[in-house]
Every structure is written in structure tokens, then in C-alpha cells.
N, C-alpha and C positions, 0 to 999 in steps of 0.2 A: 504493500499501500504505500502511496505517497503522503507526503505530511498533510494536506486539505481530507485527503480520505479518513486518514488514520485518525485526526481530531475530530472529524464529522461522526466517525465510528464512535468515539469516546463520549461524545455528546448525547447521540442515539442510544447507546446502550446506557445511560446514565437516565435517560428521558423514560425509558421503558423500567425502571426499577432495578436492572440488572448492574449494582454496584460494584460487583468484584469483576466483570466483565470490564466495567467503564475503567476502574482504577488499572489493570493490567493493560488496556489501549493506551491508557495516561502513561504509564511508566515506560511503554516501548516508544510512545511519542518521544517523551524526554530524553530517552537514550539515543534514539536515532536523529532525531532534528533538535538539539538543545539551542540552536540560535534563532529560532522559529518562535513567536510570539503572535497575539492578536493584531498587534499593529505592525508586525511583519506583515501578515496575509493581508491587511487594509490597504498595504502600499505595494502588493505584488499580486493583484489580483481577483483579491476575495471581496468584490464588491457586490452592495444592495443597492437595490432600487429604491426603498425606502428607509428612513432613518429608525422606523421602528423594527426593523428587521434587524439592522446592525445592531440593536440595542438587545434583541432577543439572542441572538450570536455571542455578543457580548457577554450577557447574563448566563448563558449555558458554558462559555467557555471559562468564565471565573466561577461558576459553580464545582467543576470537573478539577479546578486547580491549575490549569495551566496557564504559562506566563503571560501578562497581559502587555506590557510595554517591552518596547523596543529599545536597543541602544542606540545612539547615532552611528555607532560604527556598524551595527547591524545593517543600517538603512542607508549607509554611504555611497553603495553601486548603484542605487536606482533615484528616480525622483520620489521626494516625501512628498505623498499627495496629502497626508492626514495625519496628524499627530492627536493621540486622546489627551483632554486636559490633564488628566489624574498621572500622565507622563511625562508631558512637558518639563516638570520640575525634577524629575529623576533621571533624564536622559543624561548620557555622559557618553 
């Protein structure tokens, strides 16, 4: 699975109440893709049409414990399209 599909799998398992499967997917995600955060996805193709959809994804991502904020270093190779307010103070 690629990073996007693995994150979606972890969120889907959690939403179905499969906490062990979700936790296993989170562990795999963190070991295979340590530099990928929610902000990374926002700036590299994970786009939503409505702000409400972005907030739903963010809530699900946060609930399963995946990293929200990217570092400036992680975003240096592409255009920075969006930073989350909670992340701008912590970006380094």
C-alpha cells in the first residue's frame, strides 16, 4: 500500500470500530512513511472540494494518532499550498 491508502485504511478501520487493525496500520504507516504528515498530504495532492471534508479527514487523522504538522524541511521540495494554523508556530 502507498502512504495515502495506508492512512485511509487506518482511518477506515478506526471508523468501523476495528481498533487493533487501525493501530496496526498506524504502526506500519509510521514505520514506512515517517516523513508524511497531514500537512504533507495537503501540499502533495490530498485535496478536498469542501472545507468540511478537510476537517473530517483532519479529525480522523488526529483521532488515530498520525502526525498532523510537517516541518519546513519536509515541505521544501514543493510549493507550500497550505499550512494549518496549529502548525505554523511549530514548523522548523
